[in-house]
C-alpha positions as CSV (number, residue, x, y, z in Angstrom):
1,X,26.8,8.8,-42.8
2,X,26.8,6.7,-39.6
3,X,29.3,5.4,-37.4
4,X,28.9,1.4,-36.3
5,X,28.3,3.0,-32.4
6,X,25.8,4.8,-33.8
7,X,23.5,2.0,-35.8
8,X,24.4,-0.1,-33.1
9,X,22.0,2.4,-30.8
10,X,19.7,2.5,-33.2
11,X,18.9,-1.1,-33.6
12,X,19.3,-1.5,-30.1
13,X,17.0,1.9,-29.6
14,X,14.1,0.4,-32.2
15,X,14.3,-3.2,-30.2
16,X,13.6,-1.7,-26.3
17,X,12.3,2.2,-26.9
18,X,8.8,1.0,-25.6
19,X,9.7,-1.6,-23.3
20,X,11.8,1.2,-21.5
21,X,9.4,4.0,-21.4
22,X,7.0,2.2,-19.1
23,X,6.3,4.2,-15.8
24,X,7.0,0.8,-13.5
25,X,10.2,0.3,-15.3
26,X,11.1,3.9,-15.2
27,X,10.2,4.0,-11.1
28,X,12.5,0.4,-10.5
29,X,15.4,1.1,-12.5
30,X,15.7,4.9,-11.5
31,X,15.5,3.7,-7.3
32,X,19.0,3.9,-6.5
33,X,19.4,7.4,-7.9
34,X,16.7,8.2,-5.6
35,X,17.9,6.8,-3.0
36,X,21.0,8.8,-3.5
37,X,18.8,11.7,-2.5
38,X,16.8,10.3,-0.2
39,X,19.5,8.5,2.1
40,X,21.3,11.8,3.0
41,X,18.3,13.3,4.9
42,X,17.8,10.1,6.4
43,X,21.1,10.2,7.6
44,X,20.6,14.0,8.7
45,X,18.3,13.7,10.2
46,X,19.6,10.3,12.0
47,X,22.6,11.5,13.2
48,X,21.2,14.5,15.8
49,X,24.0,17.2,14.6
50,X,21.0,19.5,14.2
51,X,19.9,20.1,18.0
52,X,16.5,21.2,16.5
53,X,15.3,18.2,14.5
54,X,16.0,15.9,17.2
55,X,13.8,18.0,19.7
56,X,11.4,18.0,17.6
57,X,11.8,13.9,17.0
58,X,11.3,13.5,21.2
59,X,7.8,15.6,20.7
60,X,4.3,14.3,20.4
61,X,3.5,16.7,17.1
62,X,6.3,14.1,15.2
63,X,4.8,11.6,13.5
64,X,7.6,9.3,11.8
65,X,5.1,7.9,9.2
66,X,5.1,11.7,7.6
67,X,8.4,11.1,6.9
68,X,8.8,7.7,5.6
69,X,5.9,9.2,3.3
70,X,7.9,12.0,2.1
71,X,11.3,10.2,1.4
72,X,9.2,7.4,-0.6
73,X,7.5,10.5,-2.7
74,X,11.2,11.9,-3.0
75,X,12.6,8.8,-4.1
76,X,9.7,7.7,-6.4
77,X,9.9,11.4,-8.1
78,X,13.6,11.4,-8.6
79,X,13.5,8.0,-9.8
80,X,10.6,8.3,-12.5
81,X,12.0,11.8,-13.3
82,X,15.7,10.9,-14.0
83,X,14.9,8.0,-16.0
84,X,12.0,9.4,-18.1
85,X,14.6,12.6,-18.9
86,X,17.4,9.6,-19.8
87,X,14.7,7.7,-22.1
88,X,13.7,11.6,-24.0
89,X,17.4,12.1,-24.6
90,X,17.6,8.8,-26.0
91,X,14.0,8.9,-27.7
92,X,15.5,12.7,-29.2
93,X,19.2,11.3,-30.2
94,X,17.4,8.2,-31.9
95,X,15.4,10.8,-34.0
96,X,18.5,12.8,-34.9
97,X,20.0,9.9,-36.3
98,X,17.3,8.9,-38.4
99,X,16.8,12.0,-39.8
100,X,20.4,12.0,-40.4
101,X,20.7,8.0,-41.7
102,X,17.7,9.3,-44.4
103,X,19.3,12.5,-45.2
104,X,22.4,10.6,-46.3
105,X,20.5,7.8,-48.1
106,X,20.8,8.2,-52.2
107,X,18.4,9.6,-54.0
108,X,17.7,12.0,-51.5
109,X,18.5,15.8,-52.3
110,X,20.4,18.2,-50.0
111,X,19.5,21.9,-50.0
């Protein structure tokens, strides 16, 4: 037998499953998680505690565009990866609940 919370989750997931699977939505809602990973890199780079990084900034070989592109790629990857992982966990839980619900239904033989 399913609890009320599990039934609410089934209803919620049936309504929002396809909407939350879209990559653009996963990117938008995952940006804060990606920033959690990217901001320490920028702070580490800007703080100046690592002298060698400071020396690299002052050379002509340093291109800040490369650093910004790398930061944006990190943010995007972490954002999409974390939200997609969460979506897959929710979908797996939904499938387990549906299987348990159908097994508990009358007329279904238990093995």
